[in-house]
C-alpha positions as CSV (number, residue, x, y, z in Angstrom):
1,M,-22.3,-20.9,-11.4
2,Q,-19.7,-20.2,-14.2
3,D,-16.7,-22.5,-14.4
4,H,-13.4,-20.7,-14.1
5,K,-12.8,-20.6,-17.9
6,A,-16.0,-18.8,-18.5
7,R,-15.4,-16.5,-15.6
8,D,-11.9,-15.7,-16.8
9,A,-13.2,-15.0,-20.3
10,D,-15.6,-12.4,-18.7
11,C,-12.8,-10.9,-16.7
12,L,-10.6,-10.7,-19.8
13,Q,-13.3,-9.0,-21.9
14,G,-13.9,-6.5,-19.1
15,L,-10.2,-5.7,-18.6
16,N,-9.6,-5.2,-22.3
17,A,-12.4,-2.7,-22.4
18,V,-11.2,-0.9,-19.3
19,G,-7.6,-0.6,-20.7
20,K,-8.9,1.2,-23.8
21,L,-10.9,3.8,-21.9
22,K,-9.9,7.3,-23.0
23,G,-8.1,9.1,-20.3
24,F,-6.7,6.1,-18.5
25,T,-3.7,5.3,-20.8
26,D,-2.3,6.7,-24.0
27,Q,-0.9,3.3,-24.8
28,K,-2.5,0.0,-25.7
29,A,-3.6,-1.8,-22.6
30,P,-1.1,-4.4,-21.4
31,P,-2.2,-8.0,-21.4
32,P,-3.9,-9.0,-18.2
33,F,-1.1,-10.3,-16.0
34,W,-2.6,-13.7,-15.2
35,L,-2.1,-14.7,-18.9
36,A,1.7,-14.2,-18.6
37,N,4.2,-16.5,-16.9
38,A,5.3,-13.6,-14.7
39,V,4.6,-9.9,-14.2
40,Q,7.1,-7.5,-15.8
41,V,7.4,-4.8,-13.2
42,G,9.2,-1.5,-13.7
43,Y,8.3,2.1,-14.4
44,N,9.7,3.9,-17.5
45,S,11.6,6.5,-15.6
46,S,15.2,7.4,-15.3
47,M,14.9,8.4,-11.7
48,T,13.7,6.4,-8.7
49,K,10.7,7.8,-6.8
50,G,10.0,6.0,-3.6
51,R,7.3,6.8,-1.1
52,F,6.2,6.5,2.5
53,A,2.4,6.3,3.1
54,P,1.5,6.2,6.9
55,S,-1.9,6.2,8.4
56,P,-2.4,9.0,11.0
57,S,-4.3,6.8,13.5
58,G,-1.9,7.6,16.4
59,R,1.7,8.6,17.2
60,M,4.2,6.8,15.0
61,H,6.3,4.0,16.7
62,L,9.7,2.5,16.1
63,G,8.3,0.2,13.4
64,N,6.9,3.1,11.4
65,I,10.2,5.0,11.7
66,Y,12.1,1.9,10.5
67,A,9.8,1.6,7.5
68,A,10.2,5.3,6.7
69,L,14.0,5.0,7.0
70,I,14.3,2.0,4.8
71,S,12.1,3.5,2.1
72,W,14.0,6.8,2.3
73,L,17.4,5.2,2.0
74,S,16.3,2.9,-0.8
75,A,15.1,5.9,-2.9
76,K,17.8,8.4,-1.9
77,K,20.9,6.1,-2.1
78,D,21.0,6.5,-5.9
79,G,19.8,10.1,-6.1
80,G,16.1,9.4,-6.3
81,A,13.1,11.3,-4.9
82,W,10.9,10.4,-1.8
83,L,7.2,11.2,-1.6
84,L,5.0,11.4,1.5
85,R,1.3,10.5,1.2
86,I,-1.1,10.4,4.1
87,E,-3.4,7.3,4.0
88,D,-6.3,8.5,6.0
89,L,-9.2,6.6,4.3
90,D,-10.5,5.5,7.7
91,R,-12.1,8.8,8.7
92,Q,-13.1,7.3,12.1
93,R,-9.6,6.4,13.3
94,C,-7.4,8.9,11.4
95,K,-7.0,12.5,12.5
96,R,-5.4,15.5,10.9
97,E,-3.5,16.4,14.1
98,W,-1.8,12.9,14.0
99,A,-0.8,13.6,10.4
100,D,0.8,16.9,11.5
101,Q,2.5,15.1,14.3
102,L,4.0,12.3,12.1
103,M,5.3,15.0,9.7
104,D,6.9,16.8,12.6
105,D,8.5,13.5,13.8
106,L,9.8,12.7,10.3
107,L,11.4,16.1,10.0
108,W,12.9,15.8,13.5
109,L,14.7,12.7,12.2
110,G,15.8,14.5,9.1
111,L,13.6,12.5,6.8
112,E,12.5,15.3,4.4
113,W,10.3,14.5,1.5
114,D,10.5,15.9,-2.0
115,E,6.8,15.8,-2.7
116,G,4.0,15.8,-0.1
117,P,1.8,17.8,2.2
118,T,2.9,20.7,4.5
119,P,2.2,20.2,8.2
120,A,0.5,22.8,10.4
121,G,2.8,25.7,11.1
122,N,4.6,25.3,7.8
123,A,7.4,23.4,9.5
124,C,8.9,22.0,6.4
125,N,10.5,23.8,3.5
126,A,8.6,25.5,0.7
127,K,8.9,22.8,-1.9
128,N,6.6,20.5,0.1
129,E,3.2,21.9,-0.9
130,S,-0.1,20.5,0.4
131,T,-1.0,19.9,-3.2
132,A,1.3,19.4,-6.2
133,K,1.2,18.5,-9.8
134,I,1.2,14.8,-10.4
135,A,2.1,12.4,-13.3
136,G,1.3,13.7,-16.8
137,G,1.0,17.4,-15.7
138,A,-2.4,16.7,-14.1
139,A,-4.1,19.3,-12.0
140,P,-2.9,19.8,-8.4
141,Q,-4.1,17.0,-6.1
142,S,-4.0,16.5,-2.4
143,F,-1.6,14.1,-0.7
144,F,-4.3,13.2,1.8
145,Q,-6.3,10.2,0.6
146,S,-9.4,11.4,2.4
147,E,-9.5,14.3,-0.2
148,R,-9.1,12.1,-3.3
149,D,-12.5,10.3,-3.5
150,S,-13.3,11.9,-6.9
151,I,-10.2,10.3,-8.4
152,Y,-10.9,6.9,-7.0
153,Q,-14.5,7.1,-8.2
154,K,-13.3,7.5,-11.8
155,Y,-11.3,4.3,-11.7
156,F,-13.9,2.5,-9.7
157,R,-16.5,3.3,-12.3
158,A,-14.3,2.1,-15.1
159,L,-14.1,-1.4,-13.4
160,E,-17.7,-1.4,-12.5
161,E,-18.9,-0.5,-16.0
162,H,-17.1,-3.5,-17.5
163,G,-18.5,-6.1,-15.2
164,L,-15.6,-6.6,-12.8
165,V,-17.4,-5.4,-9.7
166,Y,-20.3,-6.9,-7.8
167,D,-22.4,-6.1,-4.7
168,C,-21.5,-7.9,-1.4
169,F,-24.0,-7.9,1.4
170,C,-22.0,-10.0,3.9
171,R,-21.4,-8.3,7.2
172,R,-17.9,-8.0,8.6
173,A,-18.8,-9.8,11.8
174,D,-20.0,-12.8,9.7
175,L,-16.8,-12.9,7.7
176,L,-14.6,-12.7,10.8
177,A,-16.6,-15.5,12.5
178,S,-16.5,-17.8,9.4
179,S,-14.3,-20.8,9.1
180,A,-12.9,-19.6,5.8
181,P,-9.2,-19.6,5.2
182,H,-7.2,-16.5,6.1
183,A,-4.6,-14.6,4.2
184,N,-1.1,-14.1,5.6
185,D,-2.2,-10.8,7.2
186,G,-5.1,-12.5,9.0
187,T,-7.8,-11.2,6.7
188,P,-10.5,-13.8,5.9
189,I,-10.4,-14.9,2.3
190,Y,-13.8,-14.2,0.8
191,A,-15.7,-17.3,-0.3
192,G,-17.6,-15.6,-3.1
193,T,-21.0,-15.8,-1.3
194,C,-22.5,-12.8,-3.1
195,R,-20.7,-13.3,-6.4
196,D,-23.5,-15.0,-8.3
197,L,-26.6,-13.7,-6.5
198,S,-29.8,-13.8,-8.4
199,A,-31.5,-10.5,-9.4
200,A,-34.3,-11.3,-7.0
201,D,-32.0,-11.9,-4.0
202,R,-30.0,-8.8,-4.8
203,E,-33.1,-6.6,-4.9
204,R,-34.3,-8.1,-1.6
205,L,-31.0,-7.5,0.1
206,L,-30.8,-3.9,-1.2
207,K,-33.9,-3.1,0.7
208,E,-32.2,-4.3,3.9
209,R,-28.7,-2.7,3.7
210,S,-26.2,-1.0,1.5
211,P,-23.7,-3.4,-0.1
212,A,-19.9,-3.2,-0.3
213,K,-18.4,-3.5,-3.7
214,R,-16.0,-6.4,-4.6
215,I,-13.7,-7.1,-7.6
216,R,-14.1,-10.4,-9.5
217,L,-10.8,-12.2,-9.5
218,P,-10.0,-14.9,-12.0
219,D,-9.0,-18.4,-10.9
220,R,-5.4,-18.0,-12.1
221,E,-1.9,-17.7,-10.7
222,S,-0.2,-14.3,-10.0
223,V,3.5,-14.1,-10.1
224,F,5.9,-11.2,-9.4
225,V,9.6,-10.8,-8.4
226,D,10.1,-8.9,-5.2
227,G,13.3,-6.9,-4.9
228,H,14.2,-8.6,-1.5
229,Y,12.2,-11.8,-1.3
230,G,12.5,-12.9,-4.9
231,Q,9.7,-14.6,-6.9
232,Q,6.3,-14.6,-5.2
233,K,3.4,-16.7,-6.4
234,C,-0.2,-17.1,-5.4
235,K,-3.5,-18.4,-6.7
236,L,-5.7,-15.3,-6.8
237,A,-9.0,-17.0,-6.1
238,R,-7.6,-19.3,-3.4
239,D,-5.1,-17.1,-1.7
240,C,-6.6,-13.6,-2.1
241,G,-10.3,-14.0,-2.9
242,D,-12.5,-11.3,-4.3
243,F,-11.5,-8.2,-2.3
244,I,-13.4,-5.0,-1.5
245,L,-13.0,-1.9,-3.6
246,R,-15.5,0.2,-1.8
247,R,-17.0,-0.4,1.6
248,A,-20.7,-0.2,2.4
249,D,-20.2,3.2,3.9
250,K,-18.9,4.4,0.5
251,N,-15.3,4.7,1.6
252,F,-12.9,3.4,-0.9
253,S,-10.6,0.5,0.0
254,Y,-6.9,0.7,0.6
255,Q,-6.2,-1.7,-2.4
256,L,-7.8,0.6,-4.9
257,A,-6.6,3.9,-3.4
258,V,-2.9,2.8,-3.1
259,T,-2.8,1.5,-6.6
260,V,-4.3,4.6,-8.2
261,D,-2.2,6.9,-6.1
262,D,1.1,5.3,-6.7
263,A,0.5,5.3,-10.4
264,L,-0.7,8.8,-10.7
265,M,2.0,10.2,-8.4
266,G,4.7,8.6,-10.5
267,V,6.0,6.2,-7.8
268,T,8.5,3.8,-9.3
269,Q,9.6,2.0,-6.2
270,V,7.4,0.7,-3.3
271,A,9.4,-0.4,-0.2
272,R,7.2,-1.7,2.6
273,G,6.7,-4.4,5.2
274,R,6.5,-8.1,4.3
275,D,3.0,-8.3,5.7
276,L,1.9,-6.6,2.5
277,L,3.3,-9.3,0.1
278,T,-0.2,-10.8,-0.5
279,S,-1.6,-7.3,-1.1
280,T,0.9,-6.9,-3.9
281,H,-0.9,-9.6,-5.9
282,Q,-4.2,-7.8,-5.4
283,Q,-2.7,-4.5,-6.4
284,L,-1.0,-6.0,-9.5
285,F,-4.4,-7.2,-10.7
286,L,-5.7,-3.6,-10.5
287,Y,-2.6,-2.1,-12.1
288,N,-3.0,-4.4,-15.1
289,A,-6.8,-4.1,-15.1
290,L,-6.5,-0.3,-15.4
291,G,-3.5,-0.1,-17.7
292,L,-1.4,1.6,-15.1
293,A,2.4,1.6,-14.8
294,V,3.7,-1.0,-12.3
295,P,6.4,0.0,-9.8
296,Q,9.2,-2.2,-8.5
297,F,8.2,-3.8,-5.2
298,Y,10.6,-4.3,-2.3
299,H,9.4,-5.8,1.0
300,F,11.3,-5.9,4.2
301,P,11.1,-7.9,7.5
302,L,9.0,-6.5,10.3
303,L,10.1,-5.3,13.7
304,V,8.6,-7.6,16.4
305,N,8.8,-8.0,20.2
306,K,10.2,-11.0,22.0
307,E,6.9,-12.8,21.7
308,G,6.9,-12.4,17.9
309,R,4.1,-9.8,17.7
310,R,4.9,-6.9,15.4
311,L,5.2,-3.5,16.9
312,S,2.1,-1.4,16.9
313,K,0.8,1.9,18.1
314,R,-0.2,0.2,21.3
315,D,3.5,-0.3,22.3
316,K,3.8,3.1,24.0
317,D,7.4,2.4,25.1
318,T,8.5,2.6,21.4
319,D,6.3,5.5,20.2
320,M,8.0,8.7,19.0
321,G,7.1,10.6,22.2
322,Y,9.2,8.1,24.2
323,L,12.0,7.9,21.6
324,R,12.3,11.7,21.2
325,S,12.5,12.1,25.0
326,R,15.4,9.6,25.3
327,F,17.4,9.6,22.1
328,A,18.8,12.1,19.6
329,P,17.8,11.5,15.9
330,Q,21.3,10.2,15.0
331,E,21.1,7.7,17.9
332,I,17.8,6.3,16.6
333,I,19.2,6.0,13.0
334,G,22.4,4.3,14.2
335,K,20.5,1.8,16.4
336,L,18.1,1.0,13.6
337,M,20.9,0.5,11.1
338,F,22.6,-1.9,13.5
339,L,19.4,-3.7,14.4
340,C,18.6,-4.5,10.8
341,G,22.1,-5.7,10.0
342,M,23.3,-2.7,7.9
343,A,25.9,-1.3,10.3
344,P,28.5,-3.2,12.4
345,T,27.8,-1.2,15.6
346,D,24.9,0.9,16.9
347,K,26.9,4.1,17.1
348,A,25.0,7.3,16.2
349,M,25.0,8.3,12.6
350,D,23.3,10.8,10.3
351,L,21.4,9.9,7.1
352,Q,24.3,10.4,4.8
353,E,26.3,7.9,6.8
354,A,23.3,5.5,6.8
355,A,23.0,5.8,3.0
356,A,26.6,4.6,2.7
357,F,25.8,1.5,4.7
358,F,22.5,0.7,3.0
359,A,22.1,-2.3,0.8
360,W,19.1,-4.6,0.4
361,N,21.2,-7.7,0.5
362,K,22.3,-6.8,4.1
363,L,18.7,-7.0,5.3
364,P,17.6,-10.3,6.8
365,Q,14.5,-12.1,5.5
366,E,13.2,-13.1,8.9
367,N,11.5,-10.6,11.2
368,I,13.7,-8.6,13.5
369,V,13.3,-8.8,17.3
370,V,13.4,-5.5,19.3
371,G,14.1,-5.5,23.0
372,K,11.9,-3.6,25.5
373,G,12.8,0.1,25.5
374,F,14.8,-0.2,22.3
């Protein structure tokens, strides 16, 4: 096996080549971020563009609405734009009717988007087209990730052609059952089992099953400054491990898709839950590998129940069907603003009033406990 210096040299050579590929960037590729003391984040734009990118795997719940509200307020407070993208890469769990439902729920709350898809029935205003021009005057593209495979393939091939991708034949069940360390989100950290397979072993395994595709990470430190939690550090190999870019079923991974989409859609600010702090290091690796502009990241505390488990779509008492039957939109907004420490009381308020209260330094850093029934 290679030592880490040799491996990093290979990664560096591949990244330099990727960054110079015609069509990926008009500027000289930035230095790979692990060579710097810290990542310099920030998009060269005079206007903030935030985004909300839910998965339509069921009815949205209170935690989803909280995430949408925080990202909307953060983008809109200073006159920025807010984009909606549907992250439906998991074709088995995600359904178009759930996407239409979540759009209807957002509009019921008053959370209109400046760019994004149009729900069934054309319920939102005319500026929200199902496809729209994206960064650089590119051709119209869908805001549904399930319709963007050809775009992800272009960037995947760039990484693959320069030696940054390898076949992984490990089964998911084996990874979950292993005693390997786990990331903060519970995902097993890959031990590199297939990283240095011999040609003979690879050919033998190819006859048995289709491989997933993983990225080769260098054994180096990643550093970035989060807008809410401050400086974040991790050792890429130890804390992230080589992560999947494309699954064995040919579906592209969240890490690749979200990085490419945020860059091409001109997103300058990513506000999302703290459970994705580790994912940020993985995405920063890809941003720099592909020479893409890096947004500013803000992570916020999660909503959890009294047992400390974060809210999920299984918590039917806080899904939007329940909330819409019991509360007016302004009541939900007011309660959320009070719950997360922004407002002094839980009185009903509209989005304009909420924007006047919003400030990142008012948000706690610890997760926020929500009582039963809200």
